[in-house]
Structures are given as structure tokens and as C-alpha cells.
C-alpha positions in Angstrom: 22.5 -3.1 56.7 20.1 -5.9 56.3 16.7 -5.0 54.8 13.4 -6.8 55.1 10.7 -7.9 52.7 7.2 -9.2 53.5 5.9 -12.5 52.1 3.2 -10.6 50.1 5.9 -8.4 48.5 8.0 -11.6 47.9 5.0 -13.2 46.0 4.7 -10.1 43.8 8.4 -10.0 43.1 8.5 -13.8 42.3 5.6 -13.3 39.8 7.3 -10.4 38.0 11.0 -10.6 38.4 12.2 -13.8 39.9 15.0 -14.1 37.4 16.5 -10.8 38.5 16.8 -11.9 42.2 19.2 -14.2 44.1 16.9 -16.4 46.2 18.5 -18.3 49.0 16.8 -20.8 51.4 18.9 -21.7 54.4 16.7 -24.4 55.9 17.7 -28.1 56.1 17.2 -30.5 53.2 14.5 -32.3 55.3 12.6 -29.0 55.6 13.1 -28.3 51.9 11.5 -31.7 51.2 8.4 -30.8 53.0 7.9 -27.4 51.3 9.9 -25.0 49.2 9.4 -22.2 46.8 10.4 -22.2 43.2 13.6 -20.3 42.1 15.2 -20.7 45.5 18.6 -22.2 46.0 19.2 -24.3 49.1 22.2 -23.4 51.2 21.6 -25.0 54.6 23.2 -23.2 57.5 24.2 -26.6 58.9 26.5 -26.9 55.9 27.9 -23.4 56.3 31.5 -24.6 56.5 31.2 -26.4 53.2 29.8 -23.6 51.0 30.8 -20.4 52.8 34.4 -20.2 51.5 33.0 -20.1 48.0 30.1 -17.6 48.6 31.4 -15.1 46.1 31.6 -17.8 43.4 28.1 -19.1 44.3 26.4 -15.7 44.6 26.9 -12.2 43.1 27.5 -9.6 45.8 26.0 -6.9 43.7 22.8 -8.6 42.9 19.7 -8.3 45.1 19.6 -11.3 47.5 16.5 -12.5 49.4 17.0 -15.0 52.2 14.3 -17.5 53.4 14.0 -19.9 56.3 11.1 -21.3 58.4 10.3 -18.3 60.5 12.9 -15.7 59.7 15.6 -16.2 62.3 18.1 -18.3 60.4 17.6 -16.2 57.3 18.3 -13.0 59.3 21.6 -14.6 60.6 22.6 -15.5 57.0 21.6 -12.0 55.8 23.7 -10.3 58.4 26.7 -12.5 57.4 26.2 -11.7 53.7 26.2 -8.0 54.5 29.5 -8.5 56.5 30.9 -10.3 53.3 30.2 -7.1 51.3 26.9 -8.0 49.7 25.2 -4.7 49.2 21.4 -5.5 48.7 20.3 -8.3 51.1 16.8 -8.7 52.5 15.4 -11.1 55.1 12.0 -12.6 54.2 10.0 -11.7 57.4 8.1 -14.7 58.8 9.8 -17.2 56.5 8.1 -19.9 54.5 5.6 -20.4 57.4 4.3 -16.9 56.9 4.3 -17.4 53.1 2.1 -20.5 53.6 -0.3 -18.6 55.8 -0.6 -15.3 54.0 0.1 -16.2 50.3 -0.2 -19.9 49.5 -2.3 -21.9 51.8 -1.7 -25.1 49.7 2.0 -25.0 50.8 2.5 -27.6 53.6 3.2 -26.2 57.0 5.4 -27.9 59.7 
């Protein structure tokens, strides 16, 4: 089952335990260039065919995985797919980077 995490909880977790988390951003490289959060790894959904066959080499299925996109729709799709692949602790970041910019870091560019 796909869990959820708020952007405020994400900010707290990034400050205290970022190294213990797998942080995935599924937006496009052009979106990443506008704004991104530290510690996140870019795995664009548009390049799914390229990286998906190696997902178990790229990510650890047992490690807590948080997934980010612009508003939370693409990250939810990715999260559900990861759960289907046997990842046991996956959370969608509700509201995405746009909510993070609004609620946590207003200096982050919005688009």
C-alpha cells in the first residue's frame, strides 16, 4: 500500500535523516532545472523504459522511499508501481514540490 507524507513532515525528515531515505523525483529534467530539492535523485517518468528494468539495482526495495513530482500525481503513479515491484515502504509527497515551495520554502521557484 502506498503511504503519504506531507511537505512539512518531509522538511523535518530532510533536516534530520535525509541520508536514511531514498528520495526520488519523477519530474522532467526541464522541471528539475527550474527547482529541485537536495538529496533527491531524478528518475523522469518519461524515461521509464530506460531505468525501470534496473529499478532493483538503482533502489533498495527495503529502504524507505519518498517520491516527489510537481503536484503529487506522477509521484503517486510511481509510488504505486514501486509497491507492485515489492518495495515495502513507499510514500507519496502530497502536493509535490509546488506545495513544498508554498508551505516550506517560499524561495523555491514555482512554475
